[in-house]
C-alpha positions in Angstrom: -126.8 -13.4 17.3 -125.1 -15.5 19.8 -122.1 -13.9 21.6 -118.7 -15.5 21.1 -116.5 -16.4 24.0 -113.2 -14.7 24.4 -111.5 -17.9 23.4 -113.6 -18.5 20.4 -113.0 -14.9 19.1 -109.4 -15.2 19.8 -109.3 -18.5 17.9 -111.0 -16.9 14.9 -108.5 -14.0 14.9 -105.6 -16.4 15.2 -106.8 -18.4 12.2 -107.3 -15.3 10.1 -103.8 -13.8 11.0 -101.9 -17.1 10.6 -103.6 -17.8 7.3 -103.1 -14.5 5.7 -99.6 -13.8 7.1 -98.0 -17.2 6.7 -94.9 -15.6 5.2 -94.1 -12.0 5.5 -91.0 -9.8 4.9 -90.6 -7.0 7.5 -88.0 -4.2 7.7 -87.3 -2.5 11.0 -84.8 -1.9 13.7 -84.0 -4.5 16.4 -84.7 -3.2 20.0 -84.9 -4.7 23.5 -83.0 -7.8 22.4 -83.1 -10.7 24.9 -81.5 -14.2 24.8 -83.6 -16.6 27.0 -82.2 -19.4 29.1 -84.1 -21.8 26.7 -81.9 -20.4 23.9 -84.8 -18.6 22.1 -84.3 -15.0 21.2 -86.9 -12.3 21.8 -86.8 -8.7 20.6 -88.9 -6.0 19.0 -88.7 -4.7 15.4 -89.5 -1.0 15.5 -89.9 2.0 13.2 -91.0 5.5 14.0 -94.7 4.6 14.4 -95.0 1.0 15.6 -93.4 -1.9 17.4 -93.7 -5.6 16.5 -92.8 -8.4 19.0 -90.5 -11.1 17.5 -89.1 -14.4 18.4 -86.5 -16.7 16.9 -86.7 -20.1 18.2 -83.4 -22.0 18.8 -84.0 -24.4 16.0 -83.8 -21.5 13.6 -80.6 -20.0 15.2 -77.2 -20.3 13.6 -74.0 -18.4 13.8 -74.9 -16.2 10.8 -78.2 -15.2 12.2 -76.8 -14.6 15.7 -74.3 -12.1 14.2 -77.2 -10.0 12.8 -78.8 -9.7 16.3 -77.6 -6.4 17.6 -79.7 -3.7 19.2 -80.2 -0.8 16.7 -79.4 -3.0 13.7 -81.7 -2.4 10.8 -82.8 -5.7 9.3 -85.2 -7.5 7.0 -86.8 -10.4 8.7 -88.7 -13.3 7.1 -91.3 -15.2 9.1 -94.9 -15.8 10.0 -97.4 -14.1 12.2 -98.5 -16.2 15.2 -101.0 -15.4 17.9 -100.5 -16.7 21.4 -104.1 -17.3 22.5 -103.8 -17.1 26.4 -102.6 -13.5 26.1 -104.3 -12.6 22.9 -101.0 -11.2 21.5 -99.5 -11.7 18.1 -95.8 -11.8 17.2 -93.5 -12.5 14.3 -91.9 -15.9 14.3 -88.8 -15.4 12.3 -87.0 -18.0 10.1 -84.4 -15.8 8.6 -83.0 -12.3 9.2 -80.5 -10.2 7.2 -78.8 -7.0 8.4 -79.3 -3.7 6.5 -76.6 -1.8 8.5 -76.6 0.2 11.8 -80.0 1.5 12.9 -80.4 5.2 12.5 -81.4 5.7 16.2 -78.3 4.0 17.6 -76.2 5.7 15.0 -77.4 9.0 16.2 -76.8 8.0 19.9 -73.2 7.3 19.1 -72.9 10.7 17.4 -74.5 12.4 20.4 -72.1 10.7 22.8 -69.2 11.8 20.7 -70.5 15.4 20.6 -70.8 15.5 24.4 -67.3 14.1 24.9 -65.7 16.5 22.4 -67.5 19.5 23.8 -66.6 18.8 27.4 -70.0 17.8 28.7 -68.6 14.7 30.4 -66.1 16.7 32.4 -66.1 18.9 35.5 -68.2 16.7 37.7 -69.4 18.6 40.8 -69.3 17.1 44.3 -72.5 16.4 46.1 -73.2 18.1 49.3 -72.5 15.8 52.3 -75.6 16.9 54.2 -78.2 18.3 51.7 -81.1 20.2 53.3 -83.4 20.3 50.3 -83.6 17.9 47.3 -85.8 18.1 44.2 -86.7 14.9 42.4 -87.8 15.0 38.7 -89.9 12.0 37.9 -93.5 10.6 37.6 -95.6 10.6 40.7 -96.6 7.0 39.7 -93.1 5.8 39.4 -92.0 2.9 41.6 -88.6 4.6 41.5 -90.0 7.6 43.4 -91.4 5.3 46.2 -88.0 3.6 46.5 -86.2 6.9 46.8 -88.6 8.4 49.4 -88.5 5.3 51.6 -84.7 5.4 51.8 -84.4 9.2 52.3 -87.0 9.3 55.0 -85.5 6.3 56.7 -81.9 7.4 56.8 -82.3 11.2 57.3 -84.2 13.6 59.5 -85.3 17.0 58.4 -84.5 16.6 54.8 -86.9 18.5 52.6 -88.1 16.8 49.4 -89.7 18.5 46.4 -91.2 16.5 43.6 -91.6 17.8 40.2 -94.0 15.5 38.3 -93.3 14.7 34.6 -94.1 11.9 32.4 -91.0 9.7 31.9 -91.8 8.1 28.5 -93.9 8.9 25.4 -94.3 12.0 23.2 -94.8 14.5 26.1 -91.9 13.4 28.2 -89.1 15.5 26.5 -91.0 18.8 26.9 -92.0 18.1 30.5 -88.5 17.1 31.5 -86.9 20.1 29.9 -89.6 22.3 31.7 -88.6 20.7 35.0 -84.9 21.4 34.6 -85.7 24.9 33.7 -87.8 25.3 36.8 -84.9 24.2 38.9 -82.6 26.7 37.2 -85.0 29.5 37.8 -85.9 28.7 41.4 -82.9 26.9 43.0 -81.8 30.0 44.9 -85.2 31.1 46.0 -86.1 27.5 47.1 -82.6 26.8 48.5 -82.3 23.6 46.5 -79.1 21.6 47.0 -79.4 18.6 44.7 -81.5 17.6 41.7 -82.3 13.9 41.1 -83.6 12.8 37.7 -85.1 9.3 37.9 -87.3 6.5 36.6 -87.4 2.8 37.1 -86.5 0.1 34.7 -88.1 -0.5 31.4 -87.5 -1.5 27.8 -85.0 0.4 25.6 -87.9 2.3 24.0 -89.3 3.4 27.4 -85.9 4.7 28.5 -85.0 6.4 25.3 -86.1 9.9 26.2 -83.1 10.1 28.6 -80.9 9.7 25.5 -82.2 12.9 24.1 -79.4 15.3 23.4 -81.3 18.4 24.4 -82.3 16.9 27.8 -78.7 15.7 28.4 -77.3 19.2 27.7 -80.0 20.8 29.8 -79.3 18.4 32.7 -75.5 19.1 32.5 -76.1 22.9 32.7 -78.4 22.5 35.8 -77.4 25.1 38.3 -77.2 22.6 41.2 -75.4 19.3 41.5 -77.2 16.4 39.8 -77.8 12.7 40.2 -79.1 10.6 37.4 -80.8 7.3 38.3 -82.3 5.8 35.1 -83.4 2.2 35.0 -81.0 -0.5 36.4 -77.4 -1.2 36.4 -77.3 -2.4 32.8 -78.8 0.8 31.5 -76.7 3.9 30.7 -78.2 6.9 29.1 -76.8 10.2 28.0 -78.3 11.8 31.2 -76.2 9.3 33.2 -73.1 10.3 31.2 -73.4 14.0 32.0 -74.8 13.9 35.5 -72.5 14.8 38.4 -73.2 11.4 39.7 -74.9 8.5 38.0 -76.5 6.0 40.3 -77.0 2.3 39.2 -80.6 2.3 40.5 -83.1 4.8 42.0 -82.5 3.3 45.4 -78.8 3.8 44.9 -79.3 7.4 44.3 -80.9 7.8 47.7 -78.2 5.8 49.4 -75.5 8.0 47.8 -77.2 11.1 48.9 -77.5 9.9 52.6 -74.2 8.1 52.9 -72.7 10.7 55.2 -75.7 10.4 57.6 -74.9 6.7 58.2 -71.2 7.6 59.0 -72.1 10.0 61.8 
C-alpha cells in the first residue's frame, strides 16, 4: 500500500467532512469572540466537553446576527463544516445564528460577582509594603508571565527573595493546585516571613483564563493572610481574582513594576 502525503490525506479528510456536514445545526455558548479588521467574526462554540471553532464571514453578517454575538450567549448556529488544509483544522462556517438566552457560565459569573460585592469581598483593600523583602509567586514554572516578573524584580531591586509555588494555570487540575498554593501561603507566611503573594499567568483565551473566575479561588485569595496582587492576562481581562485582590495589575509585568515602584523613587 502506497503511503499518502500529508496533503493527500488532508484533502481526503476535507472532502469527507465537507460532504457529510454540508449543513449542520449546532447548539452551544459563544466564547472568545473576536471581530477582525476584515470584518469577519471569529469565536468558539463551547459546551462542557468540547470546543468548536467558528467563523461568520462579513457577507453573512447583518444587524440581527450581530446582536446575537455576545460572549456567553447560548445560541443555535446553522452552517457547514470546512477544513483549512494548510493547518489541518476544521471549523464551522456559520450562515445564521439565533440566541437562546444568556449562557449558564456567564450567568453564574455575574451571580458570583454580585455575591462577592454584597458580602464585602471587594472591600478593605490592604496596602502593599513599600519595600518587601520576600515575595511568593503562584504560577506555572513554564509561564511567560513568570519570566517577565522575574526579569523586572531582579533588575529593579537588590536582595529581594523570591519564592515560586508551581501550579497549573488552566485545565482540570488548576483549581485544586491553586487552592493548595494559597493554603500553603496561609500556613507558612509567618515562618517564611512572606510579605506579598502574587497570583499570575499570561494572556490567553477566555476558556484558558476561566479558572481565575472560580468563586472558591476568589474567596481563598481574598482571605490570604498577606497582601495580594492579581496579574491575570492582559488589560482587557478582568477576573474574580482581580476584583478581590488588594491590587490588580493590568499585566504580569505591571505587577512587578507596582511592587518595586518605591525602589525607583529612592
